[in-house]
C-alpha positions in Angstrom: 32.3 140.8 110.1 33.3 139.9 106.5 35.9 142.0 104.8 35.5 142.9 101.1 38.6 141.6 99.3 39.7 142.4 95.8 39.1 139.4 93.6 42.1 138.1 91.6 41.3 136.4 88.3 44.8 136.2 86.7 48.2 135.3 88.1 49.7 138.4 86.5 47.7 140.5 89.1 50.0 139.3 91.9 53.0 141.7 92.3 56.4 140.1 92.0 59.3 140.5 94.4 57.2 141.5 97.5 58.7 141.4 100.9 57.2 139.1 103.5 55.2 142.0 105.1 54.0 143.3 101.7 52.9 139.8 100.7 51.0 139.3 104.0 49.3 142.7 103.5 48.5 141.8 99.8 46.9 138.5 100.6 45.0 140.0 103.5 43.2 142.3 101.0 42.9 140.0 98.0 41.1 136.8 97.3 41.7 134.2 94.6 38.9 133.3 92.2 38.3 129.9 90.6 39.7 131.3 87.4 42.9 132.3 89.2 43.3 128.9 90.6 42.8 127.2 87.2 45.4 129.5 85.6 47.9 128.9 88.4 47.5 125.1 88.0 48.1 125.4 84.2 51.1 127.6 84.8 52.6 125.1 87.3 52.1 122.2 84.8 54.0 124.2 82.2 57.0 124.6 84.5 57.4 120.8 85.2 60.9 121.1 83.8 62.0 122.8 87.0 60.8 120.0 89.2 62.7 116.8 90.0 61.4 113.7 88.1 58.4 112.1 89.7 59.1 109.0 91.8 58.4 105.7 90.3 56.2 103.2 92.1 58.0 101.5 95.0 57.4 98.4 96.9 58.4 97.8 100.5 60.3 94.6 101.1 61.9 92.9 104.1 65.5 91.7 104.1 67.1 89.8 107.0 70.7 90.8 107.7 73.1 89.9 110.5 73.5 92.6 113.1 77.2 93.2 112.3 76.4 94.1 108.7 73.6 96.4 109.8 75.9 98.2 112.3 78.6 98.6 109.6 76.0 100.0 107.2 74.7 102.4 109.9 78.2 103.7 110.6 78.9 104.2 106.9 75.6 106.0 106.4 76.4 108.3 109.4 79.7 109.2 107.7 77.8 110.0 104.5 75.0 111.8 106.3 72.3 109.5 104.9 69.9 107.1 106.4 71.2 103.5 106.4 68.2 102.2 104.4 68.8 104.9 101.7 72.5 103.9 101.6 71.6 100.2 101.3 69.2 101.0 98.4 72.0 103.1 96.7 74.4 100.2 97.1 72.0 97.7 95.5 71.2 100.1 92.6 75.0 100.7 91.9 75.8 97.0 92.1 72.9 96.0 89.9 74.1 98.5 87.3 77.6 97.1 87.4 76.3 93.6 86.9 74.1 94.7 84.1 77.1 96.3 82.4 79.1 93.2 82.9 76.3 91.1 81.4 75.8 93.4 78.4 72.3 94.4 79.5 73.1 98.1 79.4 
């Protein structure tokens, strides 16, 4: 049996500040149209200032390190509540910046 749902054509038709149960009931009785989706996409694009910057392209590399260095890095990462690879990347970025400053690049 197919239920007849009210069609939404505009984002403004969705009530604000609904409780979880109100929102569930609302979406059980309403359906988004293509126009609604288009407007929602445009509205999201306008609010890009609220989003973190998009990631730049990354490349995976392999670095060989002695086990002692890796263990030390893992312990430090645990203290800082980060992954050790994330911490290693942070160290490289910070050191690169320092060298660039020293060399007059930045």
